[in-house]
N, C-alpha and C positions, 0 to 999 in steps of 0.2 A: 568583750569577746568571751569571757568566761561564762557570763550569763547566757549568751546565745548557745554555747555548747551544752550547758546544763539543761536548757529548755529543750534542745534537740534530743538529748538523751532521754529526758523524762517523757517527751512525746512519743519516742520510739517504744519505750516500755509500756506506755498507755495503749499504743496500737497493738502490741502483743497481747495485753490483757483483754482488749476488746475482741480480738480474733479468737481467743481461747476460752472466754467466759461469756456466755450469752446473757446471763442474768446474775447480777451481783447483789446480794443483800448487804446490810450494813456491816455485819461482822466480817464477811469475806472481803468487802471493799477495804475496811480499815486495816486488815492484816496485809493485804497486797499493797495498799497505798503507803502505809508506814514503812514497809519493808523495802519496797523497790522504788516507788515514784518520789516520795518525799525526800529520800536520801539524795537523789539526783539534784533536787531543787535546793535542799539545805546546804549542799556543798558550795553553792554559789552565795547563799544568804550571808554567810560569814564574811564574805569579801565585799559585799555591796556597800555603797555609801547611800545613806537615806535621802540624799538630795538628788540622786539620779532616778528621776521618775520613770524613765523608759524601762530601766532594769526592773524596778518594782512592779510595774504594770505587766511586763513580759512574764515574770515569774508567777504573779497572781493569776494571770490568764490560764496558765497550766493547771493550777489548783482549781480554778473555776470549772474547767472542762472535766477534770478528774471527778469532781463531786457530782457531775451530771451522769456519771456511769452507774450510780446506784439506782436500782429499780425503785420507782415511786417518788424519787426526789427531783427528777429532772424539771418538773414544772415549778418548783419552789424558787424563790429568790436566793441568791448566793449566801447571804447572811443566815437565812433560815436553814439552808443545807448544812452550813458549818455548825450551827447550834444542834441540829438533829444528829450530826455525826460526832459531835464533841471534839472538833478540831478548831484551831485558830487560824487567822490569816497569817501569811508569811511575815508581814510587817510586824504584827504583834509578837511573833516568835523571835524576830531579830532584836526587838527591844529587850527581851528577857535575856538574850545572850550577851 
């Protein structure tokens, strides 16, 4: 239930960002993403269990959509978008914590 609420909050913030910023470059996206969106998601990451695949997929889906907001990266595969932006998957992040 906590993951569902975190995803809803993150998607709400992403919607606000989309409505207010027509074009995001890499630096602007990273600032907004790390400040507002990632915090909503990471709140749930610390509580998840790595064997609950649905929660992991649900949270990763938010990050996948967020990375598509950067101008010029939408056509790239998810892993390449992450490399270009210099961020990790949420699963990798949780293994560090």
